[in-house]
TIMIVO-579674 format. One record per atom (N, C-alpha, C, O): residue number from 1; residue in one letter; chain; atom name; x, y, z. Coordinates in Angstrom, 3 decimals, padded with zeros to 6 digits. Atoms other than C-alpha are relative to their C-alpha. Example, Ala and Ser with C-alpha at 12.3 -4.5 7.8 and 13.67 -1.06 7.14 Angstrom:
2
1:A:A:N:000.890:-001.190:000.000 $
1:A:A:CA:012.300:-004.500:007.800 $
1:A:A:C:000.900:001.200:000.000 $
1:A:A:O:001.936:001.181:000.665 $
2:S:A:N:-000.820:-001.190:-000.060 $
2:S:A:CA:013.670:-001.060:007.140 $
2:S:A:C:-000.770:001.090:000.730 $
2:S:A:O:-000.261:002.198:000.899 $
end
This chain:
137
1:M:A:N:-000.023:000.387:-001.665 $
1:M:A:CA:-009.908:-040.289:-030.883 $
1:M:A:C:-001.863:000.209:000.340 $
1:M:A:O:-002.655:000.909:-000.291 $
2:P:A:N:001.198:000.442:-000.077 $
2:P:A:CA:-013.186:-041.247:-029.475 $
2:P:A:C:-000.554:001.318:000.959 $
2:P:A:O:000.254:002.026:001.559 $
3:R:A:N:000.826:-001.590:-000.200 $
3:R:A:CA:-015.819:-038.140:-028.262 $
3:R:A:C:000.467:-000.394:001.864 $
3:R:A:O:001.071:000.554:002.366 $
4:F:A:N:-000.516:000.076:-001.347 $
4:F:A:CA:-015.011:-039.610:-024.245 $
4:F:A:C:001.879:000.525:000.336 $
4:F:A:O:002.235:001.181:001.314 $
5:A:A:N:-001.922:-000.117:000.332 $
5:A:A:CA:-010.732:-039.236:-024.815 $
5:A:A:C:-000.146:001.871:-000.448 $
5:A:A:O:000.579:002.753:000.012 $
6:K:A:N:-000.435:-002.189:-000.183 $
6:K:A:CA:-011.622:-034.975:-026.112 $
6:K:A:C:-000.560:000.333:000.914 $
6:K:A:O:-000.164:001.380:001.425 $
7:I:A:N:000.497:-000.921:-000.898 $
7:I:A:CA:-013.880:-034.450:-023.642 $
7:I:A:C:000.857:000.392:001.200 $
7:I:A:O:000.994:001.471:001.776 $
8:L:A:N:-000.884:000.167:-000.820 $
8:L:A:CA:-011.272:-036.187:-021.293 $
8:L:A:C:000.937:001.190:000.303 $
8:L:A:O:001.294:001.638:001.393 $
9:L:A:N:-001.496:-000.550:000.082 $
9:L:A:CA:-008.439:-033.932:-022.721 $
9:L:A:C:-000.637:001.193:000.287 $
9:L:A:O:-000.078:001.616:001.299 $
10:L:A:N:000.735:-001.551:-000.126 $
10:L:A:CA:-010.665:-030.426:-022.643 $
10:L:A:C:000.303:-000.003:001.650 $
10:L:A:O:001.128:000.655:002.283 $
11:L:A:N:-000.099:-000.013:-001.539 $
11:L:A:CA:-011.088:-031.251:-019.070 $
11:L:A:C:000.906:000.048:000.977 $
11:L:A:O:000.789:000.383:002.156 $
12:T:A:N:-000.846:000.274:-000.842 $
12:T:A:CA:-007.879:-032.069:-018.237 $
12:T:A:C:001.038:001.347:-000.684 $
12:T:A:O:002.119:001.222:-000.110 $
13:V:A:N:-000.480:-001.195:000.723 $
13:V:A:CA:-006.300:-028.594:-020.402 $
13:V:A:C:-000.685:000.884:001.032 $
13:V:A:O:-000.007:001.584:001.784 $
14:T:A:N:000.279:-000.634:-000.649 $
14:T:A:CA:-008.551:-027.091:-018.670 $
14:T:A:C:-000.069:000.585:001.468 $
14:T:A:O:-000.301:001.734:001.846 $
15:A:A:N:-000.131:000.263:-001.751 $
15:A:A:CA:-008.202:-027.970:-014.717 $
15:A:A:C:001.755:000.854:-000.293 $
15:A:A:O:001.989:001.949:000.219 $
16:G:A:N:-001.475:-000.477:000.644 $
16:G:A:CA:-004.366:-027.064:-016.159 $
16:G:A:C:000.469:001.570:000.255 $
16:G:A:O:001.395:002.211:000.752 $
17:L:A:N:-000.150:-001.814:000.540 $
17:L:A:CA:-005.086:-023.488:-017.160 $
17:L:A:C:-000.666:000.454:001.439 $
17:L:A:O:-000.699:001.670:001.629 $
18:A:A:N:001.096:-000.753:-001.223 $
18:A:A:CA:-007.272:-022.958:-013.679 $
18:A:A:C:000.875:000.165:000.863 $
18:A:A:O:000.829:001.228:001.482 $
19:A:A:N:000.163:-000.145:-000.701 $
19:A:A:CA:-005.256:-023.834:-011.715 $
19:A:A:C:001.724:000.860:001.108 $
19:A:A:O:002.209:000.771:002.236 $
20:P:A:N:-001.087:-001.028:-000.792 $
20:P:A:CA:-002.109:-021.030:-011.439 $
20:P:A:C:-001.137:001.082:000.561 $
20:P:A:O:-001.117:001.570:001.691 $
21:A:A:N:000.761:-001.068:-000.514 $
21:A:A:CA:-004.832:-018.653:-011.218 $
21:A:A:C:-000.869:-000.570:001.496 $
21:A:A:O:-001.375:000.363:002.120 $
22:A:A:N:000.075:000.102:-001.001 $
22:A:A:CA:-006.010:-020.866:-008.045 $
22:A:A:C:001.167:000.717:000.997 $
22:A:A:O:000.901:001.554:001.859 $
23:L:A:N:-001.179:-000.027:-000.526 $
23:L:A:CA:-002.518:-020.558:-006.784 $
23:L:A:C:000.262:001.379:000.010 $
23:L:A:O:001.384:001.635:000.447 $
24:A:A:N:-000.501:-001.306:-000.350 $
24:A:A:CA:-002.490:-016.803:-006.796 $
24:A:A:C:-000.445:000.945:000.659 $
24:A:A:O:000.076:001.968:001.103 $
25:G:A:N:000.583:-000.482:-001.490 $
25:G:A:CA:-005.007:-015.988:-004.596 $
25:G:A:C:-000.975:001.179:-000.408 $
25:G:A:O:-001.347:001.131:-001.580 $
26:A:A:N:000.956:-000.761:000.699 $
26:A:A:CA:-007.446:-012.931:-004.892 $
26:A:A:C:000.328:001.124:001.378 $
26:A:A:O:-000.188:001.119:002.495 $
27:P:A:N:-000.314:-000.780:-000.720 $
27:P:A:CA:-005.628:-009.990:-003.435 $
27:P:A:C:-000.704:001.201:000.851 $
27:P:A:O:-000.844:002.261:000.241 $
28:H:A:N:001.128:-001.016:-000.470 $
28:H:A:CA:-007.798:-007.819:-001.113 $
28:H:A:C:000.232:000.593:001.230 $
28:H:A:O:000.752:000.022:002.189 $
29:Q:A:N:-000.214:-001.199:-001.216 $
29:Q:A:CA:-007.740:-004.874:001.303 $
29:Q:A:C:-000.627:-000.757:001.112 $
29:Q:A:O:-001.454:-001.583:000.727 $
30:V:A:N:000.658:000.010:-001.143 $
30:V:A:CA:-008.833:-005.565:004.892 $
30:V:A:C:-000.326:000.846:001.216 $
30:V:A:O:000.443:000.997:002.166 $
31:G:A:N:000.408:-001.175:-000.852 $
31:G:A:CA:-010.569:-003.097:006.868 $
31:G:A:C:000.554:001.472:-000.722 $
31:G:A:O:000.893:001.188:-001.871 $
32:V:A:N:-000.645:-000.943:000.289 $
32:V:A:CA:-009.187:000.598:006.091 $
32:V:A:C:001.292:000.008:000.613 $
32:V:A:O:001.520:-000.714:001.583 $
33:C:A:N:-001.076:-000.251:-000.527 $
33:C:A:CA:-005.864:001.697:006.689 $
33:C:A:C:-000.036:001.405:000.958 $
33:C:A:O:-000.516:002.532:000.836 $
34:T:A:N:-000.165:-001.092:-000.822 $
34:T:A:CA:-004.947:003.467:009.491 $
34:T:A:C:001.676:001.377:000.402 $
34:T:A:O:002.796:001.362:-000.110 $
35:A:A:N:-001.064:-000.549:000.060 $
35:A:A:CA:-002.529:005.933:010.427 $
35:A:A:C:000.314:000.738:000.866 $
35:A:A:O:-000.722:001.146:001.391 $
36:V:A:N:-000.188:-000.370:-001.199 $
36:V:A:CA:-000.859:007.608:013.122 $
36:V:A:C:001.758:001.336:-000.246 $
36:V:A:O:002.885:001.113:-000.689 $
37:Q:A:N:-000.749:-001.074:000.041 $
37:Q:A:CA:001.147:010.972:013.257 $
37:Q:A:C:000.365:000.348:001.520 $
37:Q:A:O:-000.317:000.574:002.519 $
38:S:A:N:-000.905:-000.827:-001.565 $
38:S:A:CA:004.233:012.076:015.996 $
38:S:A:C:001.046:000.848:-000.875 $
38:S:A:O:002.060:000.425:-001.429 $
39:G:A:N:-001.268:-001.157:000.386 $
39:G:A:CA:006.024:015.415:014.757 $
39:G:A:C:-000.176:-000.189:-001.601 $
39:G:A:O:-001.172:-000.269:-002.320 $
40:N:A:N:000.024:000.188:001.262 $
40:N:A:CA:006.986:015.007:011.685 $
40:N:A:C:-000.074:-001.454:-001.096 $
40:N:A:O:000.109:-001.561:-002.308 $
41:T:A:N:-000.362:001.071:000.448 $
41:T:A:CA:006.890:011.397:011.301 $
41:T:A:C:-002.233:-000.917:-000.260 $
41:T:A:O:-003.190:-000.795:000.504 $
42:L:A:N:001.386:000.170:000.443 $
42:L:A:CA:003.344:009.727:009.567 $
42:L:A:C:000.486:-001.846:000.663 $
42:L:A:O:001.680:-002.030:000.427 $
43:T:A:N:000.068:000.683:000.383 $
43:T:A:CA:003.113:005.967:010.545 $
43:T:A:C:-001.631:-001.154:-000.575 $
43:T:A:O:-002.687:-000.890:000.002 $
44:I:A:N:001.018:-000.032:001.215 $
44:I:A:CA:000.456:004.082:008.041 $
44:I:A:C:-000.099:-001.656:000.450 $
44:I:A:O:000.898:-002.231:000.888 $
45:N:A:N:-000.557:001.105:-000.582 $
45:N:A:CA:-000.699:000.467:008.878 $
45:N:A:C:-001.259:-000.863:-000.549 $
45:N:A:O:-002.364:-000.506:-000.142 $
46:C:A:N:001.318:-000.721:000.893 $
46:C:A:CA:-003.195:-000.997:006.374 $
46:C:A:C:000.335:-002.167:-000.087 $
46:C:A:O:001.375:-002.645:000.365 $
47:K:A:N:-000.160:001.874:-000.298 $
47:K:A:CA:-003.639:-005.787:006.039 $
47:K:A:C:-000.785:-000.206:-001.251 $
47:K:A:O:-001.917:000.124:-001.608 $
48:E:A:N:001.088:000.416:001.249 $
48:E:A:CA:-004.315:-007.207:002.877 $
48:E:A:C:-000.252:-001.453:000.384 $
48:E:A:O:000.291:-001.842:001.417 $
49:A:A:N:000.135:001.647:000.220 $
49:A:A:CA:-005.434:-011.140:002.365 $
49:A:A:C:-000.335:-000.032:-001.071 $
49:A:A:O:-000.764:000.949:-001.680 $
50:G:A:N:000.693:000.667:001.514 $
50:G:A:CA:-006.287:-013.456:-000.878 $
50:G:A:C:001.342:-000.038:-000.886 $
50:G:A:O:001.361:-000.357:-002.075 $
51:L:A:N:-000.689:000.411:000.134 $
51:L:A:CA:-002.699:-013.385:-000.835 $
51:L:A:C:000.777:-000.888:-000.937 $
51:L:A:O:001.787:-000.565:-001.562 $
52:G:A:N:-000.069:001.887:000.432 $
52:G:A:CA:-002.376:-017.154:-002.213 $
52:G:A:C:001.094:-000.391:000.522 $
52:G:A:O:001.177:-000.301:001.747 $
53:D:A:N:-001.200:000.306:-000.335 $
53:D:A:CA:000.941:-018.334:-002.033 $
53:D:A:C:001.307:000.586:-000.508 $
53:D:A:O:002.333:000.054:-000.931 $
54:E:A:N:-001.246:-001.245:-000.226 $
54:E:A:CA:003.109:-015.164:-002.130 $
54:E:A:C:001.083:000.159:000.833 $
54:E:A:O:000.623:-000.563:001.716 $
55:T:A:N:-001.013:000.256:-001.270 $
55:T:A:CA:006.073:-014.974:000.340 $
55:T:A:C:000.188:001.398:000.729 $
55:T:A:O:000.413:001.597:001.922 $
56:Q:A:N:-000.105:-001.095:-000.303 $
56:Q:A:CA:006.128:-011.047:-000.242 $
56:Q:A:C:-000.780:000.912:-001.006 $
56:Q:A:O:-001.251:000.572:-002.091 $
57:I:A:N:000.584:-001.090:000.661 $
57:I:A:CA:004.738:-008.105:-001.453 $
57:I:A:C:000.642:001.362:-000.006 $
57:I:A:O:000.984:001.918:001.037 $
58:L:A:N:-000.533:-001.634:-000.222 $
58:L:A:CA:006.081:-004.547:-002.517 $
58:L:A:C:-001.221:000.783:-000.208 $
58:L:A:O:-002.279:000.525:-000.781 $
59:T:A:N:001.021:-001.334:-000.511 $
59:T:A:CA:004.375:-001.178:-001.453 $
59:T:A:C:000.891:000.823:-000.627 $
59:T:A:O:002.102:000.668:-000.785 $
60:T:A:N:-001.294:-000.876:-000.352 $
60:T:A:CA:005.195:002.221:-002.382 $
60:T:A:C:-001.265:000.927:000.099 $
60:T:A:O:-002.315:000.973:-000.544 $
61:T:A:N:000.409:-001.514:-000.812 $
61:T:A:CA:004.001:005.347:-000.470 $
61:T:A:C:000.236:001.252:-000.199 $
61:T:A:O:001.275:001.634:000.341 $
62:T:A:N:000.422:-001.689:000.221 $
62:T:A:CA:003.293:008.996:-001.408 $
62:T:A:C:-000.591:000.416:000.896 $
62:T:A:O:-001.452:-000.004:001.668 $
63:A:A:N:001.050:-000.855:-001.477 $
63:A:A:CA:002.526:011.711:000.713 $
63:A:A:C:000.507:001.768:-000.819 $
63:A:A:O:001.300:002.064:-001.713 $
64:T:A:N:-000.567:-000.788:000.429 $
64:T:A:CA:002.599:015.132:000.400 $
64:T:A:C:000.300:000.819:001.581 $
64:T:A:O:-000.769:000.988:002.167 $
65:A:A:N:000.191:-000.464:-001.115 $
65:A:A:CA:003.834:016.905:003.825 $
65:A:A:C:-000.112:001.706:000.056 $
65:A:A:O:000.365:002.382:-000.856 $
66:L:A:N:000.029:-001.842:000.125 $
66:L:A:CA:003.040:021.042:004.879 $
66:L:A:C:000.645:-000.020:000.923 $
66:L:A:O:001.043:-000.994:001.562 $
67:C:A:N:-000.559:-000.700:-001.311 $
67:C:A:CA:004.458:023.089:007.317 $
67:C:A:C:-000.852:000.527:000.219 $
67:C:A:O:-001.293:001.056:-000.801 $
68:I:A:N:001.148:-000.839:000.424 $
68:I:A:CA:001.548:024.766:008.474 $
68:I:A:C:000.446:000.655:001.632 $
68:I:A:O:001.081:000.158:002.561 $
69:N:A:N:-000.374:-001.090:-001.113 $
69:N:A:CA:001.660:027.922:011.021 $
69:N:A:C:-000.855:000.194:001.301 $
69:N:A:O:-001.790:-000.606:001.329 $
70:N:A:N:001.250:-000.001:-001.443 $
70:N:A:CA:-000.414:028.571:014.354 $
70:N:A:C:-001.225:000.508:-000.598 $
70:N:A:O:-002.269:000.046:-000.137 $
71:G:A:N:001.280:-000.495:000.436 $
71:G:A:CA:-003.017:030.596:012.209 $
71:G:A:C:-000.660:-001.368:-001.209 $
71:G:A:O:-001.804:-001.435:-001.659 $
72:G:A:N:000.962:001.286:000.540 $
72:G:A:CA:-003.637:027.121:010.226 $
72:G:A:C:000.563:-000.024:-001.841 $
72:G:A:O:000.403:-000.777:-002.802 $
73:N:A:N:-000.254:000.156:001.602 $
73:N:A:CA:-002.174:028.121:007.036 $
73:N:A:C:001.763:-000.351:-000.141 $
73:N:A:O:002.705:-000.362:000.652 $
74:H:A:N:-001.547:000.751:000.758 $
74:H:A:CA:000.938:026.722:004.499 $
74:H:A:C:000.563:001.186:-000.004 $
74:H:A:O:000.169:001.672:-001.064 $
75:P:A:N:-000.888:-001.212:000.839 $
75:P:A:CA:003.214:030.064:004.288 $
75:P:A:C:000.421:-000.037:-001.198 $
75:P:A:O:000.108:000.739:-002.101 $
76:R:A:N:-001.340:000.093:000.877 $
76:R:A:CA:005.705:029.027:002.161 $
76:R:A:C:-000.156:-001.060:-000.915 $
76:R:A:O:-000.624:-002.073:-000.394 $
77:A:A:N:-000.157:001.075:000.593 $
77:A:A:CA:005.988:026.800:-000.719 $
77:A:A:C:001.550:-000.921:-000.060 $
77:A:A:O:001.991:-001.932:-000.607 $
78:V:A:N:-001.497:001.181:000.177 $
78:V:A:CA:009.473:025.725:-000.062 $
78:V:A:C:-000.459:-000.602:001.338 $
78:V:A:O:000.398:-001.382:001.754 $
79:N:A:N:000.145:000.785:-001.093 $
79:N:A:CA:008.128:024.408:002.933 $
79:N:A:C:-000.823:-001.093:000.094 $
79:N:A:O:-001.027:-001.588:001.202 $
80:K:A:N:000.123:001.232:000.472 $
80:K:A:CA:006.562:021.524:001.343 $
80:K:A:C:000.587:-000.823:-000.210 $
80:K:A:O:001.600:-000.404:-000.771 $
81:A:A:N:-001.022:000.749:000.125 $
81:A:A:CA:008.225:017.985:001.192 $
81:A:A:C:-001.073:-000.919:-000.326 $
81:A:A:O:-002.189:-001.182:000.122 $
82:S:A:N:001.122:000.888:000.402 $
82:S:A:CA:007.147:015.589:-000.951 $
82:S:A:C:001.031:-001.520:000.323 $
82:S:A:O:002.141:-001.697:-000.180 $
83:V:A:N:-000.159:000.904:-000.597 $
83:V:A:CA:007.616:012.166:000.946 $
83:V:A:C:-000.498:-001.461:-000.559 $
83:V:A:O:-001.697:-001.666:-000.752 $
84:S:A:N:000.240:002.050:000.316 $
84:S:A:CA:007.768:007.761:-000.150 $
84:S:A:C:000.758:-000.676:000.351 $
84:S:A:O:001.862:-000.187:000.589 $
85:S:A:N:-000.535:000.848:-000.514 $
85:S:A:CA:008.867:004.882:000.910 $
85:S:A:C:-000.364:-001.645:-001.469 $
85:S:A:O:-001.303:-001.879:-002.231 $
86:T:A:N:000.780:001.514:001.129 $
86:T:A:CA:008.752:001.175:-001.461 $
86:T:A:C:000.631:-000.882:001.334 $
86:T:A:O:001.776:-000.764:001.770 $
87:D:A:N:-000.336:000.887:-000.996 $
87:D:A:CA:008.794:-001.388:001.324 $
87:D:A:C:-000.595:-001.295:-000.580 $
87:D:A:O:-001.609:-001.466:-001.257 $
88:T:A:N:000.858:001.336:000.447 $
88:T:A:CA:008.521:-005.122:000.889 $
88:T:A:C:-000.500:-000.939:001.427 $
88:T:A:O:000.344:-001.169:002.293 $
89:T:A:N:000.889:000.362:-001.121 $
89:T:A:CA:006.098:-006.793:003.548 $
89:T:A:C:000.118:-001.478:-000.152 $
89:T:A:O:000.268:-001.845:-001.317 $
90:P:A:N:-000.037:001.093:000.703 $
90:P:A:CA:006.208:-010.615:003.913 $
90:P:A:C:-001.454:-000.620:000.515 $
90:P:A:O:-002.076:-000.418:001.558 $
91:V:A:N:001.506:000.962:000.073 $
91:V:A:CA:002.998:-012.922:003.356 $
91:V:A:C:000.217:-000.797:000.573 $
91:V:A:O:001.257:-001.402:000.312 $
92:Q:A:N:-000.425:001.191:-000.268 $
92:Q:A:CA:002.339:-015.622:005.894 $
92:Q:A:C:-001.742:000.053:-000.339 $
92:Q:A:O:-002.342:001.128:-000.358 $
93:N:A:N:000.408:000.656:-000.029 $
93:N:A:CA:-000.657:-017.865:005.265 $
93:N:A:C:-000.895:001.037:-001.037 $
93:N:A:O:-002.088:000.739:-000.972 $
94:G:A:N:000.722:-000.729:000.955 $
94:G:A:CA:-002.046:-015.129:002.474 $
94:G:A:C:-000.471:000.830:000.095 $
94:G:A:O:-001.249:001.279:-000.746 $
95:K:A:N:-000.266:-001.478:-000.562 $
95:K:A:CA:-001.881:-012.147:004.492 $
95:K:A:C:001.003:000.906:000.439 $
95:K:A:O:002.090:000.339:000.548 $
96:A:A:N:-000.829:-000.801:000.519 $
96:A:A:CA:-000.030:-009.346:004.675 $
96:A:A:C:-000.378:000.888:001.300 $
96:A:A:O:-001.312:000.342:001.887 $
97:N:A:N:-000.204:-000.533:-001.173 $
97:N:A:CA:000.239:-006.664:007.828 $
97:N:A:C:001.151:000.972:-000.325 $
97:N:A:O:002.320:000.918:000.057 $
98:I:A:N:-000.816:-001.527:000.673 $
98:I:A:CA:001.699:-003.408:006.162 $
98:I:A:C:000.453:000.807:000.944 $
98:I:A:O:-000.591:001.276:001.399 $
99:M:A:N:-000.264:-001.069:-000.859 $
99:M:A:CA:003.255:-001.083:008.532 $
99:M:A:C:001.389:000.816:-000.934 $
99:M:A:O:002.510:000.338:-001.106 $
100:I:A:N:-000.732:-001.145:000.781 $
100:I:A:CA:004.851:002.241:006.315 $
100:I:A:C:000.017:000.866:001.079 $
100:I:A:O:-000.844:001.123:001.921 $
101:T:A:N:-000.577:-001.346:-000.603 $
101:T:A:CA:006.846:004.956:007.788 $
101:T:A:C:000.590:000.908:-000.526 $
101:T:A:O:001.778:000.891:-000.850 $
102:L:A:N:-001.017:-001.458:000.535 $
102:L:A:CA:007.517:008.405:006.555 $
102:L:A:C:-000.044:000.962:000.739 $
102:L:A:O:-000.876:001.229:001.606 $
103:T:A:N:-000.824:-000.548:-000.980 $
103:T:A:CA:009.564:010.692:007.820 $
103:T:A:C:-000.098:001.280:-000.815 $
103:T:A:O:000.146:001.031:-001.995 $
104:A:A:N:000.044:-001.413:000.436 $
104:A:A:CA:009.142:014.702:006.791 $
104:A:A:C:001.078:000.485:000.189 $
104:A:A:O:001.456:000.313:001.348 $
105:T:A:N:-001.722:-001.266:000.000 $
105:T:A:CA:012.732:017.076:006.261 $
105:T:A:C:-000.563:001.175:-000.568 $
105:T:A:O:-001.164:000.988:-001.626 $
106:F:A:N:000.083:-000.888:000.344 $
106:F:A:CA:012.136:020.505:005.859 $
106:F:A:C:001.357:000.608:000.471 $
106:F:A:O:002.108:000.452:001.434 $
107:S:A:N:-000.886:-000.811:-000.234 $
107:S:A:CA:014.328:023.007:004.966 $
107:S:A:C:000.070:001.631:-000.085 $
107:S:A:O:000.849:002.021:-000.954 $
108:P:A:N:-000.598:000.190:-001.255 $
108:P:A:CA:014.303:025.516:006.904 $
108:P:A:C:-001.423:-000.733:001.447 $
108:P:A:O:-002.645:-000.653:001.328 $
109:D:A:N:000.087:001.142:-000.697 $
109:D:A:CA:013.342:023.197:009.885 $
109:D:A:C:-001.554:000.928:000.175 $
109:D:A:O:-001.665:002.150:000.269 $
110:C:A:N:001.076:000.167:-000.893 $
110:C:A:CA:009.510:022.820:010.958 $
110:C:A:C:-000.460:000.121:001.145 $
110:C:A:O:-001.190:-000.769:001.581 $
111:S:A:N:000.030:000.084:-001.447 $
111:S:A:CA:009.314:023.930:014.290 $
111:S:A:C:-001.064:000.633:000.791 $
111:S:A:O:-001.805:001.306:000.074 $
112:P:A:N:001.040:-000.057:-000.847 $
112:P:A:CA:006.987:024.623:016.799 $
112:P:A:C:000.125:001.416:000.437 $
112:P:A:O:001.138:001.650:001.096 $
113:P:A:N:001.514:000.777:000.413 $
113:P:A:CA:004.570:026.531:016.540 $
113:P:A:C:-000.229:-000.569:-001.027 $
113:P:A:O:-001.303:-001.165:-000.953 $
114:M:A:N:000.181:000.506:001.683 $
114:M:A:CA:004.686:025.335:012.822 $
114:M:A:C:-000.277:-001.401:000.618 $
114:M:A:O:000.616:-001.872:001.322 $
115:T:A:N:000.050:001.284:000.753 $
115:T:A:CA:003.100:021.857:012.481 $
115:T:A:C:000.408:-000.339:-001.036 $
115:T:A:O:001.174:000.423:-001.627 $
116:V:A:N:-000.410:001.385:000.602 $
116:V:A:CA:003.531:018.792:010.218 $
116:V:A:C:-001.203:-000.072:-000.107 $
116:V:A:O:-001.869:-000.215:000.918 $
117:Q:A:N:001.085:000.621:000.864 $
117:Q:A:CA:000.480:018.193:007.714 $
117:Q:A:C:000.045:-000.882:-000.559 $
117:Q:A:O:000.620:-000.491:-001.575 $
118:F:A:N:-000.144:000.634:001.432 $
118:F:A:CA:000.443:015.468:005.567 $
118:F:A:C:-001.745:-000.701:-000.464 $
118:F:A:O:-002.829:-001.092:-000.029 $
119:T:A:N:001.506:000.307:000.828 $
119:T:A:CA:-001.776:014.766:002.781 $
119:T:A:C:000.066:-000.237:-000.994 $
119:T:A:O:001.180:-000.234:-001.517 $
120:D:A:N:-000.633:000.944:001.639 $
120:D:A:CA:-002.505:013.185:-000.792 $
120:D:A:C:000.795:-001.519:000.427 $
120:D:A:O:001.720:-001.966:-000.252 $
121:V:A:N:-000.986:000.867:-000.197 $
121:V:A:CA:-001.365:009.973:001.313 $
121:V:A:C:-000.789:-001.216:-001.115 $
121:V:A:O:-001.982:-001.426:-001.335 $
122:L:A:N:000.787:001.426:000.592 $
122:L:A:CA:-001.650:006.660:-000.965 $
122:L:A:C:001.220:-000.939:000.593 $
122:L:A:O:002.115:-000.779:001.422 $
123:V:A:N:-000.702:001.872:-000.417 $
123:V:A:CA:-000.141:002.848:-000.769 $
123:V:A:C:-000.654:-000.641:-001.155 $
123:V:A:O:-001.429:-001.597:-001.119 $
124:F:A:N:-000.145:001.528:001.572 $
124:F:A:CA:-000.272:001.274:-004.433 $
124:F:A:C:000.940:-001.580:000.931 $
124:F:A:O:001.892:-001.760:001.691 $
125:D:A:N:-001.251:001.288:-000.323 $
125:D:A:CA:001.013:-002.281:-003.791 $
125:D:A:C:000.068:-000.469:-002.116 $
125:D:A:O:-000.689:-000.583:-003.080 $
126:N:A:N:-000.775:000.210:000.997 $
126:N:A:CA:002.766:-003.026:-006.676 $
126:N:A:C:-000.217:-001.836:-000.632 $
126:N:A:O:-000.887:-002.292:-001.559 $
127:T:A:N:000.169:001.411:000.353 $
127:T:A:CA:003.211:-006.866:-006.742 $
127:T:A:C:-002.081:-000.138:-000.321 $
127:T:A:O:-002.519:-000.968:-001.118 $
128:N:A:N:001.138:000.847:000.693 $
128:N:A:CA:-000.580:-007.264:-007.276 $
128:N:A:C:-001.459:001.534:-000.745 $
128:N:A:O:-002.669:001.527:-000.973 $
129:G:A:N:000.533:-001.033:000.869 $
129:G:A:CA:-001.317:-003.544:-009.001 $
129:G:A:C:-001.141:000.943:000.390 $
129:G:A:O:-001.794:001.472:-000.509 $
130:Y:A:N:001.448:-000.580:-000.499 $
130:Y:A:CA:-004.105:-001.849:-007.201 $
130:Y:A:C:000.878:000.867:001.231 $
130:Y:A:O:001.977:000.603:001.719 $
131:Y:A:N:000.206:-001.107:-001.113 $
131:Y:A:CA:-004.324:001.195:-004.584 $
131:Y:A:C:-000.905:-000.232:001.037 $
131:Y:A:O:-002.120:-000.094:000.896 $
132:L:A:N:000.833:000.139:-000.943 $
132:L:A:CA:-005.424:000.418:-001.383 $
132:L:A:C:-001.167:000.830:000.355 $
132:L:A:O:-001.305:001.846:-000.327 $
133:E:A:N:001.036:-001.815:-000.105 $
133:E:A:CA:-008.496:002.840:000.005 $
133:E:A:C:000.900:000.237:000.454 $
133:E:A:O:001.862:-000.346:000.954 $
134:P:A:N:-001.208:-001.764:-000.297 $
134:P:A:CA:-006.883:006.280:000.479 $
134:P:A:C:-001.067:-000.021:001.227 $
134:P:A:O:-002.121:-000.646:001.345 $
135:F:A:N:000.393:-000.196:-001.602 $
135:F:A:CA:-007.686:007.365:004.178 $
135:F:A:C:000.452:001.596:-000.166 $
135:F:A:O:001.132:002.011:-001.104 $
136:S:A:N:-000.928:-001.236:-000.459 $
136:S:A:CA:-006.704:010.832:005.329 $
136:S:A:C:000.372:-000.078:001.382 $
136:S:A:O:-000.382:-000.612:002.196 $
137:P:A:N:-000.627:000.351:-001.397 $
137:P:A:CA:-004.068:011.131:008.593 $
137:P:A:C:-000.711:000.382:000.654 $
137:P:A:O:-000.546:000.283:001.870 $
end
């Protein structure tokens, strides 16, 4: 095989291997996630870009919800709840606007003057294998 043909073959193979990586994109978080709490519900919004030709992403969100008394203390271990949600978010033009809602339930109820406090909030992009930047609600 002539030298020119070998070089052309090598370039063709290299381009063929690089194409799938180019289609996959370079997923990354845009800005920081925000969280808004209303009672025992926490709504989280995050943005991702660089998602290439993906049609959707799967995220898992986990948190711990504590029932806090009016003295600012967490009185009983039973007044703690682990909450989680797995969500599918559509991707448009390589971008995803992720909105997650977590609702904590307690037994006994966490009713006023007690309040709910969310801690250890983590959002994981299962599709691309990374945690979005941590934040505190």
